[in-house]
N, C-alpha and C positions, 0 to 999 in steps of 0.2 A: 534493147539492142541499139536503138537510135542514139542512146547516150554514149555508146562506144564507137560511133561513126564520125567520119569526116567527109563532107560533100556527099552524104548519103551512102557511103561505103565503109565496110569494116575489113580488116585484114584477118583472114582465117588461116590457121595452121592445122593440117590434117596429120593423122598418125604416121603417115609415110614421111613426114617432114616437109612436104610440099606446102607452099603458101600461095594463097590466091586473094586478090582484092575482090570483094563480093558486095553487091548491092544489099542493103539491109533487107529489102523485101524478099530476097532469095536465100538469106542466111538461116541456117538451122530449120529449114522447112521440110516437112514430111507430108507428102500429098495424101489426102483422105485419111489422115491419122485418127480423127475423132468422128468420122462419119459412120452412120449405121449401114452396114452392108446389106441388110435385109429390108430396108424401107426405101420409099421414094418421096420425092417432093420435099416439103419442109421437115417432115419427120426424119428424113435422112440426115439432115444437118441440125437436128434438135440439140445435140450436145454443144456443137459450135455456137449455136444461137444462145444457149444458156450461158456459156463462158463469156461471150461478148457482152451480154446484158447484165449479168450478175457478178462478173469477176473483172474482166479486162477493162470494161468501160468505167465502172465505179472506182476501181483501184488505181487507174492511171494517174489521175490528178493528185491522189494522195502520195503515191510514190514519187511523183514529180516534186511535190512539196518537200518530201524528205530529202531528195537530192539537192534542193535549193536551200536547205538549212532550216526549214521550219520544223522544229522539234523542241519539246515532245508533242505528240499528237493527242487529240481528245479521244474519248472512249470509242466513238463510232469510227473514227479514222483508224485507230489501232486494230479494231475488229476487221476492217477491210484489208489491212496489211497482213494480218494473220490468215485471212482467206487466201490472199495472193500467194503467200509462202506455202501454205498447205497444198494448194492446187499446183504450184510449180514443182513440188516434190513428186506428184503423182501423174502429171500430164505429159511426161517426157518419154523419150525413147529409153532412157536409163531405167525408169520404173517398169516400163513394159517389158524390157529385157529381163529384169528381176522376176516379174510375174511369170514369164515364159520359162525361165530357168527353174523356178520352183515347181512348175508343172512337170517339167521333164524329170526332175530329181525324184518327185514323189509318186509319179504315175506307176512305175513298176510295183511298188508296195501296195498301192490301191488296187491295181489289177490283180495281184496275187491274192489279196484278201478276198476279192470277189470270186476268184477261181476256187478257193476252198469251199465257199458256200455253194457254188455251182456244182461241184463234185458231190457234195453231200445231198443236194437236191436230186441229182441224177441217180445216185445210188439208193436213195431212200433210207439212208441211215447215217448216223454221225461217224466221222472218220476217227480213227485212233490218233493219239498224239503223234506217233511216228508218221502216220499217213498225212496228217495235217501239215507237218513240217516238210515232208517230201513234196506235196502238192504246192505249198507256198513258195519254197525256194526254187522249184522248177519253173513256176510261173514268173517269179522275179527275173530269172535268167532269160526267159524266152518272151517276155512281155514285148508287145509291139510299141511303136512310138505313140505318144499321146494324140497324134493327128487322127487316129481311128475314131476318137470321140471329140474331135475338135469342134468348138463352138465359135463362130466368127465374132460373136458379140461378147465373149467372156472378158476380153481385155477392157472393154468399156465398162462392164459391171465392176470389174476389179478396181478401176480408177475411181469410180463413184464411192464404193465402199471404203476404199483406202483414204479418200479425202477426209471424211469425218473422223476417222481414227487418227490421222495425222494432225488434224486441227485440234483434237483433244490433247495430244502430246504437247503441242505448242502452247497450251493454256494451263498446264499443270501448275500448282502453287510453287512459287520460287523461281519460275522461268521468267525471263525478261527480254525485251528488245533493246539492242544497243546499236547506235550509229557512230561509226568512226570515219574521219575525213582526213585527207592529205592535201597538201598544196600542189603536188605534182602527180601526174598519172602513174599509178602503180599496179592497177588491177586489170586482169583479163577476165573474159566471160566464156564459160563453157557452154556448149549447146544444150545442156540441161538446166542452165540458169542458176541453179543452186547446188551446193555440195553439203553432204552430211559428214561431219567429223566426230569420231568417237572419242570417248574420254581418254583412251590410250594414244590418241593422236593419229590413228589410222582412218582410212576412208573406205574400208571394205564393206561389202553388202550385208554380210551375216556374221554372227547371229545377234539379235534379230535386226530387221531393217531400221527400226526407229526405237531404240532404248530411250528411256526418259532422260538419260544423261547426254544425249547427242546434241551437238551444236549444228545449227543451220547457217551456212555462210551464203549471203545473197549480195553479190556485187551490183549496186544500182548505177554506178558509173565508174570510170577509171579512177576516180578520187573519193568514192563514197561506198562504204561497206556496211550493210545491215546484217546483224547477227542475232539469232535467237539462241539464247544460252541459259543454262541453269547455274552458271558460274558467276562470280562477282569480281573477277580479277581484271576485267577490262576498265580502262580509265579514259572515257571519252575526251576529257580535257587534254590528254596527251596525244590525241589524234590517232590516225592510222599509221602505225610504225611499219618499217620495212619487214620486220619479223612477222607481224600479223598479216601483212599483205602477202608474204611468201606462203603462209599457211593457206590463205584463201586461194591463191593461185594454184597451189598444189592440189587443193580440193577441186578446182575447176578442171584441171588436167585429169584427175582421177575419175571424176564423175561424168566427163563428157562421153558421148557415144561415138562421135566422129571427129569433131573439130573444136578448137578453142579460138575465140575471136578477140581482137584488140583494136585500139586506135591505130590507123595506118602510120601515124607519126611516132608511135611509141615502140621502142625496141622490145624484142622478146625478153622476158625476165631471165636474168642469169640463173643458172642451175635448174631451171624448170624443164622437165622432160615429159614427153608424151609416151606412154607405153604402147606396145604394138597392138593391144587388144583392149576392149572395154572391160569393166569389172565383171568378175565371174563369182558365182556362188560356190562355196566349198562343198563337195559332195558329202552328203550325210552318211554317218555310220549306221547301218541298218541292222537291228537285232530283232528277233521274234521268239516268242515262247508259246507253246500250245496251251489252249484253254478251251473248255467246253461251255464257258459261260455265254449266255445270250448277250448280244451286243446291246449297249445302252442306247439312249436316244441319240439321233444324229445331231452333230453340232450345227448350230444355226448362226447366221450372221446377225450382228446387232441391228436393230431397226434404224432406218435412215430418218433423221429428224426433220430435214427440210423437205417441204411438200413437193417443190419443183424437182428435186433430185429423186424423190420416191417415184414420181411420174416417169422420169427418164429411166429409172431402174426397171419399172414395169414394162416400158417399151422394149428395153434390151433383154427382157426375160421371156416375154410372150411373143409369138409370131402368129400370123393368120392361120397357120396349120394347126396351132394349138387349140383353136376355138372349135367347138363341136359344130358340125354342119347339120342343117335341118332339111331332111329329104323333102323335095317338092316345094320348098319355100319360094314365094314370089315376092314381088315388090311391095305387097301390102303386109303390114304387121297385124 
């Protein structure tokens, strides 16, 4: 964000069209966004501490080097850049909105599936095909909101799990990092930091969020664009063209949650428009067929490879209430 500032300020444009000169320290800030709502002390900010020590701190000098023209990077530096890109995809309000929208869209079907099993358990017999369908669709229509089973830590778990999957997408064979530069400021920065552009040129959320053909646009400054791409048509020696800058700016506008920021002295790009609302997931088309087959094993998340992230995931999964109490326990073990 500081790379887009002058005198410590950026110029932000909101979806209403209003513009405000904003101090960098207050731009794109969401209070308590990564804090653990069920912990105290250092454990409450454990994720923020991890991001500071393992992501923001180590990545900052590498990204600064890229902005200053030191390219290509060595293997260790490139690994840090990939970490930064993957985290930037999942640590934003845009990703959290995606996660919440998925929950809202899928919850009625999950609720209805449980309702079928509940009815069979109460009746003590299997339902007929017609009965199963009647119970299922009635439960879909009357399902409550997902808040009835809300878990205040679920967003933090989703972010950690999505980071490693995103990192894997960014390292598939054939994908590369490209840096494009311009002599004059042309790029704006959305409050999501990066934008995901599909092969067809759209910036929509689904389906799925991260296909292997997706391009990740990451403006590092008004004159420097980092792209993760599986395509080979970019020509770094030609620099950052106005056409490519327009694509990156369109992505920043599409993927922002609230605002887009730019240098105060830079005019708003011609033809760039902010829509009235952030990206939304298209409602799924739900179909169901009766079956008397016993359900298979429940799907499981892939294991988390990094030990520090596994420890965070454990913290965000278990609470003191989950631990068995020992009647009559004293201070001595």
